[in-house]
RODO-2510 file (C-alpha; in nm, 4 decimals, decimal comma):
residues 266
     n   res          X          Y          Z
     1     m     1,4623     5,7666     1,7869
     2     a     1,0838     5,8813     1,8666
     3     s     0,8303     5,6869     2,0562
     4     k     0,5408     5,7588     2,1289
     5     s     0,6379     5,8455     2,5023
     6     e     0,8069     6,1459     2,3347
     7     a     0,5086     6,3341     2,1482
     8     t     0,2825     6,5597     2,2001
     9     y    -0,0994     6,4892     2,1121
    10     v    -0,2582     6,8021     1,9677
    11     l    -0,6238     6,7570     1,9010
    12     g    -0,5673     6,3662     1,9587
    13     t    -0,2339     6,3447     1,6716
    14     k     0,0838     6,2538     1,7512
    15     i     0,3814     6,5190     1,7211
    16     s     0,6961     6,3724     1,7410
    17     s     0,9069     6,5250     2,0030
    18     t     1,2089     6,5520     1,7139
    19     s     1,4698     6,7993     1,5238
    20     y     1,6150     6,8129     1,1631
    21     g     1,9413     6,6475     1,3911
    22     h     1,6959     6,3758     1,5344
    23     a     1,4973     6,3168     1,2236
    24     a     1,7669     6,2660     0,9722
    25     e     1,9742     6,0273     1,2564
    26     s     1,6296     5,8372     1,2873
    27     i     1,5591     5,8143     0,8962
    28     g     1,9748     5,7440     0,8130
    29     e     1,9815     5,4838     1,0857
    30     w     1,6314     5,2972     0,9348
    31     a     1,7705     5,2966     0,5895
    32     r     2,0808     5,1738     0,6869
    33     q     1,8970     4,8850     0,8238
    34     r     1,6793     4,8745     0,5329
    35     v     1,3846     4,8186     0,7293
    36     s     1,0220     4,9459     0,6148
    37     r     0,8678     5,2731     0,8150
    38     y     0,6859     5,6023     0,6774
    39     v     0,7368     5,9412     0,8155
    40     c     0,4374     6,1987     0,8243
    41     l     0,5323     6,6152     0,8034
    42     a     0,2430     6,7321     1,0041
    43     t     0,0503     7,0759     0,9478
    44     v    -0,2742     7,2124     1,0992
    45     n    -0,4316     7,0912     0,7603
    46     e    -0,3102     6,7219     0,8698
    47     i    -0,4335     6,7904     1,2198
    48     m    -0,7922     6,9364     1,1085
    49     q    -0,8119     6,6180     0,8859
    50     a    -0,7087     6,3709     1,1314
    51     y    -0,9501     6,5361     1,4059
    52     d    -1,2678     6,4982     1,1212
    53     s    -1,1291     6,1245     1,0527
    54     a    -1,0676     5,8888     1,3293
    55     q    -0,8999     5,6494     1,0316
    56     f    -0,6722     5,9080     0,9354
    57     q    -0,5838     6,0213     1,2617
    58     s    -0,4850     5,6432     1,3303
    59     i    -0,2777     5,6591     1,0028
    60     m    -0,0717     6,0266     1,1543
    61     n    -0,0189     5,8085     1,4898
    62     e     0,0973     5,4505     1,3776
    63     a     0,3836     5,6877     1,1776
    64     d     0,7245     5,5874     1,3077
    65     l     0,8231     5,9888     1,3091
    66     v     0,5524     6,2886     1,2813
    67     t     0,7213     6,5717     1,2766
    68     p     0,5792     6,9674     1,3296
    69     d     0,5997     7,0713     0,9613
    70     g     0,4087     7,4305     1,0188
    71     m     0,5022     7,6568     1,3360
    72     p     0,1814     7,6342     1,4596
    73     l     0,2314     7,3416     1,5477
    74     v     0,5520     7,4191     1,7015
    75     w     0,3966     7,6673     1,9076
    76     a     0,1190     7,4102     2,0119
    77     s     0,3577     7,1384     2,1298
    78     r     0,5226     7,4428     2,3660
    79     l     0,2394     7,5743     2,5098
    80     l     0,1812     7,1966     2,5935
    81     g     0,4977     7,1755     2,7239
    82     r     0,7093     7,0485     2,4574
    83     t     0,9643     7,3595     2,5357
    84     d     1,2031     7,2019     2,3126
    85     a     0,9933     7,2006     1,9552
    86     t     1,1401     7,3081     1,6548
    87     r     1,0107     7,2627     1,3151
    88     v     1,1245     7,0127     1,0966
    89     y     1,0275     7,1831     0,7388
    90     g     0,9362     6,9366     0,4383
    91     p     1,1503     7,0784     0,1800
    92     d     1,4557     7,1471     0,4282
    93     l     1,4348     6,8400     0,5303
    94     t     1,4768     6,6858     0,2162
    95     l     1,8004     6,8258     0,1068
    96     i     1,8971     6,7428     0,5098
    97     l     1,8391     6,3767     0,3697
    98     l     1,9441     6,3884     0,0421
    99     q     2,3118     6,5271     0,1576
   100     m     2,2993     6,2752     0,4564
   101     a     2,2227     6,0078     0,1370
   102     a     2,5407     6,1268    -0,0998
   103     s     2,7591     6,1435     0,2080
   104     r     2,6844     5,7643     0,3190
   105     g     2,5762     5,5953    -0,0414
   106     f     2,2109     5,5438     0,0044
   107     p     2,0205     5,5503    -0,3246
   108     v     1,6548     5,7325    -0,3197
   109     g     1,3330     5,7237    -0,4836
   110     f     1,0916     5,9980    -0,5628
   111     f     0,7435     5,8742    -0,6166
   112     g     0,4683     6,1515    -0,7038
   113     g     0,4479     6,4902    -0,8735
   114     t     0,3942     6,5884    -1,2153
   115     p     0,6072     6,4755    -1,5010
   116     a     0,7042     6,7937    -1,5486
   117     a     0,8047     6,9016    -1,1643
   118     l     0,9350     6,5535    -1,0907
   119     g     1,1763     6,5983    -1,4057
   120     r     1,2630     6,9245    -1,2603
   121     l     1,3129     6,8125    -0,9284
   122     t     1,5422     6,5083    -0,9999
   123     e     1,7404     6,7467    -1,2692
   124     r     1,8609     7,0218    -0,9983
   125     i     1,8954     6,7150    -0,7750
   126     a     2,1745     6,6310    -0,9546
   127     e     2,3360     6,9166    -1,0107
   128     r     2,3005     7,0375    -0,6126
   129     f     2,3854     6,6789    -0,4788
   130     p     2,6420     6,5038    -0,8320
   131     a     2,6450     6,1888    -0,5424
   132     v     2,2907     6,0831    -0,4860
   133     q     2,2029     5,7760    -0,6506
   134     i     1,8138     5,8403    -0,7900
   135     a     1,7529     5,4508    -0,7644
   136     y     1,3738     5,5515    -0,9066
   137     a     1,1190     5,8124    -0,9808
   138     w     0,7732     5,8157    -1,1210
   139     s     0,4691     6,0016    -1,1335
   140     p     0,2097     5,8173    -1,0806
   141     p    -0,1521     5,9011    -1,2654
   142     f    -0,4056     6,1449    -1,0942
   143     r    -0,6245     5,8117    -0,9935
   144     a    -0,5977     5,5189    -0,7332
   145     l    -0,3618     5,2995    -0,8858
   146     t    -0,5350     4,8935    -0,9903
   147     q    -0,3850     4,6578    -0,7737
   148     d    -0,1636     4,5080    -1,1106
   149     e     0,0051     4,8751    -1,1231
   150     d     0,0564     4,8990    -0,7377
   151     r     0,2352     4,5541    -0,7243
   152     d     0,4306     4,6676    -1,0253
   153     v     0,5486     5,0301    -0,8088
   154     t     0,5990     4,8292    -0,5241
   155     a     0,8566     4,5608    -0,6598
   156     a     0,9696     4,8643    -0,8638
   157     i     1,0371     5,0310    -0,5678
   158     n     1,2222     4,7517    -0,4056
   159     r     1,3939     4,6556    -0,6871
   160     s     1,5650     5,0462    -0,7385
   161     g     1,7751     4,9220    -0,4220
   162     a     1,6130     5,2805    -0,2551
   163     r     1,6601     5,3182     0,0608
   164     i     1,4742     5,6649     0,1217
   165     v     1,1871     5,7473    -0,0985
   166     f     1,0309     6,0483    -0,0634
   167     i     0,6706     6,0570    -0,1712
   168     g     0,4983     6,3929    -0,3002
   169     l     0,1477     6,3554    -0,2918
   170     s    -0,1203     6,5631    -0,1457
   171     s    -0,2748     6,5042     0,1740
   172     p    -0,4370     6,2897     0,3126
   173     n    -0,3421     6,1014     0,0076
   174     q     0,0438     6,0336     0,0647
   175     n    -0,0544     5,9352     0,4518
   176     y    -0,2778     5,6140     0,3371
   177     w    -0,0578     5,5625     0,0255
   178     m     0,3012     5,5181     0,3006
   179     a     0,0921     5,3551     0,5637
   180     a    -0,0198     5,0791     0,3171
   181     h     0,3234     5,0030     0,2037
   182     r     0,4824     4,9947     0,4996
   183     g     0,6020     4,6245     0,5389
   184     q     0,5912     4,5532     0,1236
   185     i     0,8363     4,8898     0,0807
   186     n     1,2010     4,7845     0,1979
   187     s     1,2587     5,1656     0,2256
   188     v     1,1725     5,4719     0,4605
   189     l     0,9032     5,6743     0,3455
   190     v     0,9148     6,0368     0,3809
   191     g     0,5918     6,2435     0,2628
   192     v     0,6843     6,5281     0,1740
   193     g     0,4019     6,7188    -0,0105
   194     a     0,4366     7,0051    -0,1929
   195     a     0,8854     6,9603    -0,1482
   196     f     0,8447     6,8588    -0,4930
   197     d     0,6606     7,1764    -0,6245
   198     f     0,9021     7,4197    -0,4104
   199     l     1,2186     7,2400    -0,5095
   200     s     1,1968     7,1674    -0,8080
   201     g     1,0533     7,5998    -0,9119
   202     s     0,7326     7,4715    -1,0233
   203     k     0,5543     7,6857    -0,6786
   204     p     0,7450     7,9551    -0,5197
   205     q     0,8341     7,9307    -0,1463
   206     a     0,7270     8,1751     0,1525
   207     p     1,0026     8,4209     0,1774
   208     r     1,1661     8,2939     0,5546
   209     w     1,0050     8,5661     0,7412
   210     m     0,6768     8,4745     0,6758
   211     m     0,7548     8,1229     0,7965
   212     r     0,9453     8,2183     1,1147
   213     v     0,6150     8,4145     1,2460
   214     g     0,4010     8,1320     1,1052
   215     l     0,2320     8,3106     0,7617
   216     e     0,3069     8,0804     0,5149
   217     w     0,0031     7,9849     0,4932
   218     l    -0,1157     8,3546     0,3838
   219     f     0,1685     8,3567     0,1462
   220     r     0,0303     7,9793     0,0173
   221     l    -0,3390     8,1212    -0,0281
   222     l    -0,2760     8,4565    -0,1934
   223     t    -0,0102     8,2309    -0,4701
   224     e    -0,2708     7,9595    -0,4794
   225     p    -0,5940     8,1147    -0,3786
   226     r    -0,9078     7,8994    -0,5900
   227     r    -0,7282     7,5680    -0,4517
   228     l    -0,6738     7,6782    -0,1270
   229     w    -0,8975     7,9267     0,0061
   230     k    -1,1433     7,6387     0,1172
   231     r    -0,9341     7,4296     0,2974
   232     y    -0,7906     7,7420     0,4788
   233     l    -1,1074     7,9017     0,5746
   234     k    -1,2464     7,5712     0,7268
   235     h    -0,9745     7,4549     0,9189
   236     n    -0,7693     7,7338     1,0431
   237     p    -1,0333     7,8768     1,2789
   238     r    -1,1165     7,5507     1,3835
   239     f    -0,8078     7,4679     1,4730
   240     v    -0,7769     7,7699     1,6572
   241     g    -1,0651     7,7519     1,8922
   242     l    -0,9696     7,3566     1,9258
   243     f    -0,6688     7,3932     2,0458
   244     a    -0,7971     7,6470     2,2914
   245     l    -1,0427     7,4264     2,4616
   246     q    -0,7689     7,1641     2,4902
   247     l    -0,4957     7,3802     2,6247
   248     l    -0,7474     7,4862     2,8986
   249     g    -0,8095     7,1500     2,9532
   250     l    -1,1830     7,2291     2,8959
   251     r    -1,1716     6,9138     2,6203
   252     h    -0,9590     6,6408     2,6031
   253     f    -0,9159     6,4468     2,2695
   254     q    -0,7941     6,0824     2,3262
   255     p    -0,6627     5,9083     1,9860
   256     t    -0,9113     5,7164     1,8095
   257     p    -0,7321     5,3418     1,7855
   258     i    -0,8139     5,1640     1,4632
   259     d    -0,6609     4,8706     1,3323
   260     t    -0,4739     4,9611     1,0045
   261     r    -0,4670     4,6571     0,8527
   262     q    -0,8559     4,7195     0,7462
   263     i    -0,7676     5,0336     0,6006
   264     p    -0,8864     5,0232     0,2308
   265     g    -0,4991     4,9371     0,0164
   266     g    -0,3499     4,8061     0,3827
***
C-alpha cells in the first residue's frame, strides 16, 4: 500500500508512487475491510490549487492515495527520481475498479455530476458491467449542502452498503468533501471528477495520442474554452516555472501541515 514514504512531492504536494494495479489493489483491500479512506487524482490544476492554498495542500497530502492523473505529473515524478512513475487516469481507473467490484461483489456508489449525466453513466455501467451492484447514486445540487442534508447523505451512503463511492464533483470541492467525510462514511471515496462526464458520453475525451504526449489540456481547452481558459492560462505557465526552480534546487517547497479537523465541514 502507498505510504507517505513512497511518494514524490511536487511543489510541496504528495504524488504517490503507484500504478493502476497497485491503486486498484489498495482500494480493493480497503473496500474489503470496509474502512473509510479517500483517494485523490492529481493534475497540474490540483497541484497549483494546493500551491495557492496551504489548507488545500493539506487535503491532498492527507489523502490515503494521490495518483498522477496527468502526464505532466508523471514526467515531474520521473525527473525527481521516481523513474517507475506511471499515469493513473481517472476514467480508466474507474473502469478497472468497476470490473474489480463486479468480480468481488463490492457494491458501489456515485455522488456527483448532473442528473442527466449521472443517469446516462449508471445506464452505461449497468450495460457494460451487469454484475456490478449500484447501491447508491445521487446528483447533489450545485450549492453547499445544509447540515441536515449532509447528515442524510452520509447516512444514506452508509445504509446502502457501498464499498467504493466514486465522487464526481469539481476540484477542489470533491477533495474537501472527501476529506470532511473520511471517518464518517464507511467506504473508499475516489475523486474521479470529470470521469462522470467522459464515461457517460456527456463530454468527449481527448484522443489517446494527445494523452500520451501531455496535450490533453489543449483538447479540453478547445472543447470548453469559456470554462477552462482562465485555469490553463493561470496555472500551466506558473507550474512550469515553479517546477523548474524545484528541479534545479533553486527553491524548496515544504508541505504546510494543517489540522484537517479544522477544515470547514470536517
